[in-house]
Structures are given as structure tokens and as C-alpha cells.
C-alpha positions as CSV (number, residue, x, y, z in Angstrom):
1,X,3.7,-12.9,-19.5
2,X,2.3,-9.3,-19.3
3,X,1.2,-7.5,-22.4
4,X,2.9,-4.2,-22.8
5,X,-0.4,-2.4,-22.7
6,X,-1.2,1.2,-21.7
7,X,-1.9,-0.1,-18.1
8,X,1.4,-1.9,-17.9
9,X,3.2,1.3,-19.0
10,X,1.3,3.4,-16.4
11,X,2.2,1.0,-13.6
12,X,5.8,0.8,-14.7
13,X,6.1,4.6,-14.8
14,X,4.4,4.9,-11.4
15,X,6.8,2.3,-9.8
16,X,9.7,4.2,-11.4
17,X,8.5,7.4,-9.7
18,X,8.4,5.6,-6.3
19,X,12.0,4.3,-6.9
20,X,13.2,7.8,-7.8
21,X,11.6,9.3,-4.7
22,X,13.4,6.8,-2.4
23,X,16.6,5.8,-4.2
24,X,18.2,4.5,-1.0
25,X,15.5,1.9,-0.5
26,X,15.8,-1.6,-2.0
27,X,12.8,-2.2,-4.3
28,X,12.6,-5.5,-6.1
29,X,10.7,-5.1,-9.4
30,X,9.3,-8.3,-11.0
31,X,8.4,-7.9,-14.6
32,X,6.9,-11.4,-15.0
33,X,5.4,-12.4,-11.6
34,X,3.2,-15.5,-11.3
35,X,-0.3,-14.1,-10.6
36,X,-0.2,-10.4,-11.5
37,X,1.0,-8.3,-14.4
38,X,3.8,-6.4,-12.6
39,X,5.0,-6.4,-9.0
40,X,7.4,-4.5,-6.7
41,X,8.4,-5.8,-3.2
42,X,9.9,-3.2,-0.8
43,X,11.3,-5.2,2.1
44,X,11.9,-4.1,5.7
45,X,15.3,-2.3,5.7
46,X,17.2,0.5,7.4
47,X,14.7,3.4,7.2
48,X,11.7,1.3,6.6
49,X,10.0,-0.5,9.5
50,X,7.5,-2.6,7.5
51,X,7.4,-4.2,4.1
52,X,5.2,-3.0,1.2
53,X,4.0,-5.0,-1.8
54,X,2.8,-3.1,-4.9
55,X,1.4,-4.6,-8.1
56,X,-0.7,-4.2,-11.2
57,X,-3.3,-6.9,-11.4
58,X,-6.5,-7.6,-13.3
59,X,-5.0,-5.4,-16.0
60,X,-6.0,-2.0,-14.4
61,X,-5.7,-2.3,-10.6
62,X,-2.8,-0.8,-8.8
63,X,-2.6,-2.5,-5.4
64,X,-0.8,-1.7,-2.2
65,X,-0.2,-4.0,0.7
66,X,1.4,-2.8,3.9
67,X,1.2,-4.8,7.2
68,X,-2.4,-5.9,7.3
69,X,-3.7,-3.2,5.0
70,X,-4.5,-4.2,1.4
71,X,-6.3,-1.9,-1.1
72,X,-6.7,-1.5,-4.9
73,X,-6.9,1.7,-6.9
74,X,-8.6,1.5,-10.4
75,X,-8.8,2.1,-13.2
76,X,-5.1,3.0,-13.5
77,X,-5.9,4.8,-16.8
78,X,-7.5,7.6,-14.7
79,X,-4.7,10.0,-13.7
80,X,-6.5,11.0,-10.5
81,X,-6.5,7.4,-9.4
82,X,-2.8,7.0,-10.2
83,X,-2.0,10.3,-8.3
84,X,-3.9,9.0,-5.2
85,X,-2.1,5.7,-5.4
86,X,1.3,7.4,-5.7
87,X,0.5,9.7,-2.8
88,X,-0.5,6.7,-0.6
89,X,2.7,4.8,-1.3
90,X,5.0,7.8,-1.0
91,X,3.1,8.8,2.2
92,X,3.7,5.4,3.8
93,X,7.4,5.3,2.7
94,X,8.0,8.7,4.1
95,X,6.2,8.1,7.4
96,X,3.7,10.9,6.7
97,X,0.9,8.3,6.3
98,X,0.1,5.5,8.6
99,X,-2.0,2.3,8.9
100,X,-4.3,2.0,11.8
101,X,-5.1,-1.7,12.4
102,X,-8.2,-2.8,14.3
103,X,-7.5,-6.1,16.1
104,X,-10.0,-8.6,17.7
105,X,-8.1,-11.3,19.5
106,X,-5.3,-12.5,17.2
107,X,-6.7,-11.2,13.9
108,X,-7.0,-7.8,12.1
109,X,-10.6,-7.0,11.3
110,X,-10.0,-3.6,9.7
111,X,-7.0,-1.6,8.5
112,X,-7.2,2.1,7.6
113,X,-4.7,4.0,5.6
114,X,-4.6,7.5,7.1
115,X,-3.1,10.8,6.3
116,X,-2.6,13.8,8.5
117,X,-5.1,16.6,8.3
118,X,-5.7,19.6,10.6
119,X,-3.9,17.9,13.5
120,X,-6.0,14.7,13.1
121,X,-5.8,11.5,11.0
122,X,-8.1,11.3,7.9
123,X,-9.0,7.9,6.5
124,X,-7.8,7.6,2.9
125,X,-8.7,3.9,2.3
126,X,-10.0,1.0,4.4
127,X,-9.6,-2.7,4.1
128,X,-11.9,-5.0,6.1
129,X,-12.3,-8.6,7.1
130,X,-15.9,-9.9,7.4
131,X,-15.0,-11.4,10.8
132,X,-15.0,-7.8,12.1
133,X,-18.7,-8.0,12.3
134,X,-18.4,-10.3,15.4
135,X,-18.2,-7.9,18.4
136,X,-15.9,-10.0,20.5
137,X,-13.2,-10.1,21.8
138,X,-12.7,-6.4,22.5
139,X,-11.0,-4.5,19.8
140,X,-7.4,-3.2,20.1
141,X,-5.7,-0.7,17.9
142,X,-2.2,-0.8,16.5
143,X,-0.5,1.9,14.5
144,X,1.9,0.9,11.7
145,X,4.0,3.9,10.6
146,X,7.4,4.3,9.1
147,X,10.1,6.0,11.1
148,X,13.7,6.9,10.4
149,X,15.0,4.2,12.8
150,X,13.7,1.4,10.5
């Protein structure tokens, strides 16, 4: 059972902003999830070509999972951190941001959240897998980006 702390209120308000920005999307808010304080699942649906999982965990971490990308922004009591998190989620939902996945064989070894900048892609955040240190098999890249076709 979450405590209605400042962090919980910040996460709730942030999730409400995400819902307000994309009212046509189905977003399932869980007030009492099993292993985190607050969670929101945004499933694949018309207009969204991959699922997102958002949550508040460890009291002050706002997390984002999309495809094979997973990252946490903290502390959520810092407004700059919350603004960066909100920009990342809204960027993915709108299709402005993308995830660049680095595959070796059948596993993702790195996933980078990227935003457009000066006709190039700028890394915003990176999640890695320790198995990425093994240089074989050759790496392949896969772009995960929302489009209007779902």
C-alpha cells in the first residue's frame, strides 16, 4: 500500500499530465501495484506501436520501460528530473523520440533513448546489459519509434 507522500503526489501528477497530453490512448493506472508504489501501463493500441510501462519505485524513482529500454529518473522531488522524465515519455508517445536497440544474436545489449537534434539523434538515456561486453556475434541495430499507424 503506497503512502501518500510527496513523491507519490509528484508521480500521480506526472502521470495525469501524460494522460492529459494523449487522451485518446488507453492508460491503465494502478494505485496499489505489487512491487512498486504506483504504475501505469500503456499498451500497444491504434496510434501506439509499442507498449510503455511507467512507475514510481523505491519511493523516489520515476521509471520508464519501452521495448528493451528501461531507465529511472531520480529523485522525483527535483523538478528538473521530473521535467526530463515527462519529456522522455511524451517524446516516445508522440513519435518524436525513439529507442535505438543494439542486438547481439538474440539479445539486446544496449538500448538508447534518443531525441532529434540538429538533424541527428542525441542520446538522452542508455540502458545496458553486461553481456554487451562480449564482442560476438556482430551487433545489429533496431529502431523502435511510434508512428501514426500504430
